[in-house]
C-alpha positions in Angstrom: -0.1 0.1 -0.1 2.8 2.4 0.9 4.5 1.7 -2.4 1.4 2.5 -4.4 0.9 5.7 -2.6 4.6 6.7 -3.2 4.1 5.8 -6.9 1.1 7.8 -7.1 2.6 10.8 -5.6 5.7 10.5 -7.9 3.2 10.1 -10.9 1.2 13.2 -9.9 4.4 15.3 -9.3 5.9 14.3 -12.6 2.7 15.0 -14.6 2.1 18.3 -12.9 5.6 19.3 -12.8 5.8 18.8 -16.5 2.8 21.0 -17.2 4.2 23.8 -14.8 7.6 23.7 -16.6 5.8 24.1 -19.9 4.0 27.3 -18.5 6.9 28.7 -16.5 7.2 31.6 -19.0 3.5 32.5 -18.8 2.3 35.4 -16.7 1.5 34.3 -13.1 -2.1 33.3 -12.5 -4.0 34.1 -9.6 -3.5 31.4 -6.8 -7.1 31.1 -6.4 -7.2 27.5 -5.1 -4.4 27.9 -2.6 -6.8 28.9 0.1 -9.7 26.4 -0.8 -10.8 24.0 1.9 -10.7 20.3 0.7 -12.5 17.5 2.6 -12.6 14.0 1.2 -14.9 11.5 3.1 -14.9 7.7 2.7 -18.3 7.2 4.3 -18.6 3.5 3.9 -16.1 0.4 4.0 -18.1 -2.5 2.9 -19.5 -4.1 -0.2 -23.1 -4.8 -0.8 -23.0 -8.0 1.4 -21.3 -6.1 4.3 -17.7 -7.6 3.4 -15.0 -5.0 4.2 -13.3 -3.5 1.1 -10.5 -1.2 0.4 -11.9 0.8 -2.6 -13.4 3.8 -0.5 -10.3 3.9 1.6 -8.0 3.9 -1.5 -9.9 6.7 -3.0 -9.7 8.8 0.2 -6.1 8.6 0.5 -5.1 8.9 -3.2 -7.6 11.6 -4.1 -5.7 13.7 -1.2 -2.6 13.1 -2.9 -4.1 13.9 -6.4 -5.6 17.2 -5.4 -2.6 18.2 -3.7 -0.5 17.7 -6.7 -3.1 19.6 -8.8 -2.3 22.8 -6.6 -4.7 22.7 -3.8 -2.7 23.4 -0.5 -2.0 20.2 1.2 -2.3 22.0 4.6 -6.0 22.7 3.8 -6.9 19.1 2.8 -8.4 16.8 5.3 -9.4 13.1 4.4 -11.7 11.4 6.7 -12.7 7.9 7.0 -15.8 6.3 8.9 -14.3 2.8 8.8 -14.0 1.2 12.3 -10.3 0.2 11.8 -9.3 3.2 9.8 -5.6 3.6 9.4 -5.7 7.2 10.4 -7.2 6.3 13.9 -10.5 5.5 15.4 -13.6 5.5 13.1 -15.2 9.1 13.1 -18.9 9.3 13.7 -20.7 11.7 11.4 -20.7 14.5 13.8 -17.0 14.3 14.3 -16.5 14.2 10.5 -18.8 17.1 10.1 -17.0 19.1 12.8 -13.6 18.4 11.1 -15.1 19.7 7.8 -16.4 22.8 9.5 -13.0 23.4 11.0 -11.2 23.1 7.7 -13.7 25.4 5.9 -13.3 27.8 8.7 -9.5 27.9 8.3 -9.4 28.1 4.5 -12.1 30.6 3.2 -11.5 31.1 -0.5 -13.6 28.2 -1.7 -14.6 24.5 -1.0 -14.1 21.1 -2.5 -16.1 18.5 -0.8 -15.8 14.9 -2.1 -17.7 12.0 -0.8 -17.2 8.4 -1.8 -19.7 5.6 -0.6 -22.7 3.5 -1.6 -25.9 5.1 -2.5 -29.6 4.6 -2.8 -32.2 6.5 -4.6 -32.8 8.2 -1.0 -29.4 9.4 -0.3 -25.8 8.2 0.6 -24.7 5.6 2.9 -23.1 7.4 6.0 -21.4 4.6 7.9 -23.6 2.7 10.3 -25.8 5.6 10.6 -28.2 5.3 7.8 -28.5 7.6 4.8 -27.3 11.1 4.3 -30.2 12.7 2.3 -29.8 15.3 -0.5 -31.6 18.2 1.6 -29.4 17.4 4.7 -26.1 17.6 2.6 -27.4 20.8 1.1 -28.0 22.3 4.5 -24.5 21.2 5.7 -22.7 22.7 2.8 -24.7 26.0 3.2 -23.3 26.0 6.7 -19.7 25.0 5.7 -19.2 27.0 2.6 -22.1 29.7 2.3 -21.7 31.7 -0.8 -18.0 30.8 -1.6 -17.3 29.0 -4.8 -17.9 25.2 -4.2 -17.2 22.0 -5.9 -19.2 19.1 -4.6 -18.5 15.5 -5.8 -20.8 12.5 -4.8 -19.3 9.2 -5.8 -22.1 6.6 -5.3 -24.8 4.6 -6.9 -27.8 6.8 -7.7 -25.9 9.8 -6.7 -27.6 12.0 -9.3 -30.4 12.4 -6.7 -28.1 14.9 -5.1 -28.0 17.3 -8.1 -31.4 19.1 -7.8 -30.8 19.7 -4.1 -27.2 20.9 -4.2 -27.5 22.9 -7.4 -26.7 26.5 -6.8 -25.2 29.4 -8.6 -22.0 29.2 -6.7 -21.6 25.4 -7.1 -20.3 22.8 -9.4 -22.0 19.5 -8.6 -20.4 16.2 -9.9 -21.8 12.6 -9.4 -20.8 9.3 -10.3 -24.3 8.3 -11.8 -27.6 9.3 -12.9 -30.4 9.3 -10.2 -31.8 6.1 -11.5 -28.5 4.3 -12.2 -25.8 2.4 -10.4 -22.1 3.1 -10.5 -19.5 0.4 -10.6 -16.4 -0.7 -8.8 -17.5 -1.1 -5.2 -16.7 -4.7 -5.0 -14.1 -6.6 -3.0 -11.7 -6.9 -5.8 -11.8 -3.2 -6.9 -9.0 -0.8 -6.2 -11.3 2.1 -6.6 -14.8 2.8 -7.6 -14.8 3.3 -11.2 -15.6 7.1 -11.0 -13.0 7.8 -8.4 -10.3 5.9 -10.5 -11.3 7.9 -13.6 -11.0 11.1 -11.5 -7.7 10.1 -10.5 -6.5 9.1 -14.0 -7.8 12.5 -15.3 -6.4 14.8 -12.6 -3.0 15.1 -14.1 -4.1 16.3 -17.5 -7.2 18.4 -16.5 -7.1 22.1 -16.6 -9.8 22.9 -14.3 -12.8 21.3 -12.6 -14.9 21.3 -15.7 -12.3 19.6 -17.7 -11.8 17.3 -14.9 -15.5 16.4 -14.9 -15.6 16.0 -18.7 -12.5 13.7 -18.8 -13.7 11.6 -15.9 -17.1 11.0 -17.5 -15.6 10.0 -20.8 -13.2 7.7 -18.9 -16.1 6.1 -17.0 -18.0 5.5 -20.2 -15.0 4.1 -22.0 -14.4 1.5 -19.1 -18.0 0.7 -19.0 -18.1 0.0 -22.7 -15.0 -2.1 -22.6 -16.3 -4.2 -19.7 -19.7 -4.4 -21.3 -21.5 -3.1 -18.2 -24.9 -2.1 -18.5 -26.9 0.1 -18.0 -24.3 2.9 -18.1 -24.0 4.9 -15.0 -23.8 8.3 -16.9 -22.2 10.5 -14.3 -23.7 13.9 -13.9 -22.7 17.5 -13.9 -24.3 20.7 -13.0 -22.5 24.1 -13.2 -23.7 27.2 -11.5 -23.6 30.3 -13.4 -21.4 32.4 -10.9 -18.7 29.6 -10.5 -18.9 29.2 -14.4 -17.8 32.9 -14.7 -14.8 32.3 -12.3 -13.4 29.3 -14.2 -10.6 31.4 -15.9 -9.2 32.0 -12.1 -9.5 28.2 -11.1 -6.9 26.5 -13.1 -5.1 23.7 -11.6 
């Protein structure tokens, strides 16, 4: 596991380092992402039969590395696990996880990136042993954490498109792993990452900004599902608020 993390860090550093070298003669861009709060939450640790799996934990750790390599400040990134034997320490209950996110968003106030990876249902996202986190509840939490700041919310779970209507706002980009009526793939015992998370990781080193990242990730998921003949396709969703769309020139990785 440690070797894979070191490999990923080297991979991201080389990929982003090459892009920075290419742009070293360009005028400096505003460091708009350097004071963004980032929270990545692995909200479950089991497959559909209740067997412990590593996919969500792998995503949590490696997405933190990937977004740091993309230019978000590592000091402003918190990755949280609700797994009982989480390698970072004792399992977090939801109120502890939410308090940690609140503290991070209070410390870094320019914007928010909130990434949740878990199982899902048409009613919401699995939140450890505590049931489902509903779309209206998550919307209320994000309002408290991020307010009117530019905010990117990613929900990687089956049926996660149910979150789009509740979370959509002028200052938000909302990305989900599936339509509201579709499953996503890669949450089994033998999976390294959920497919959507793996495609985000694959796309990060070449993505120019969050919208480009969403586009590349959706194409990656579609390609993988076609190659493996998985049906029906998950069809990841994207909703872009008008205010944050206007800020995209200043939100480059």
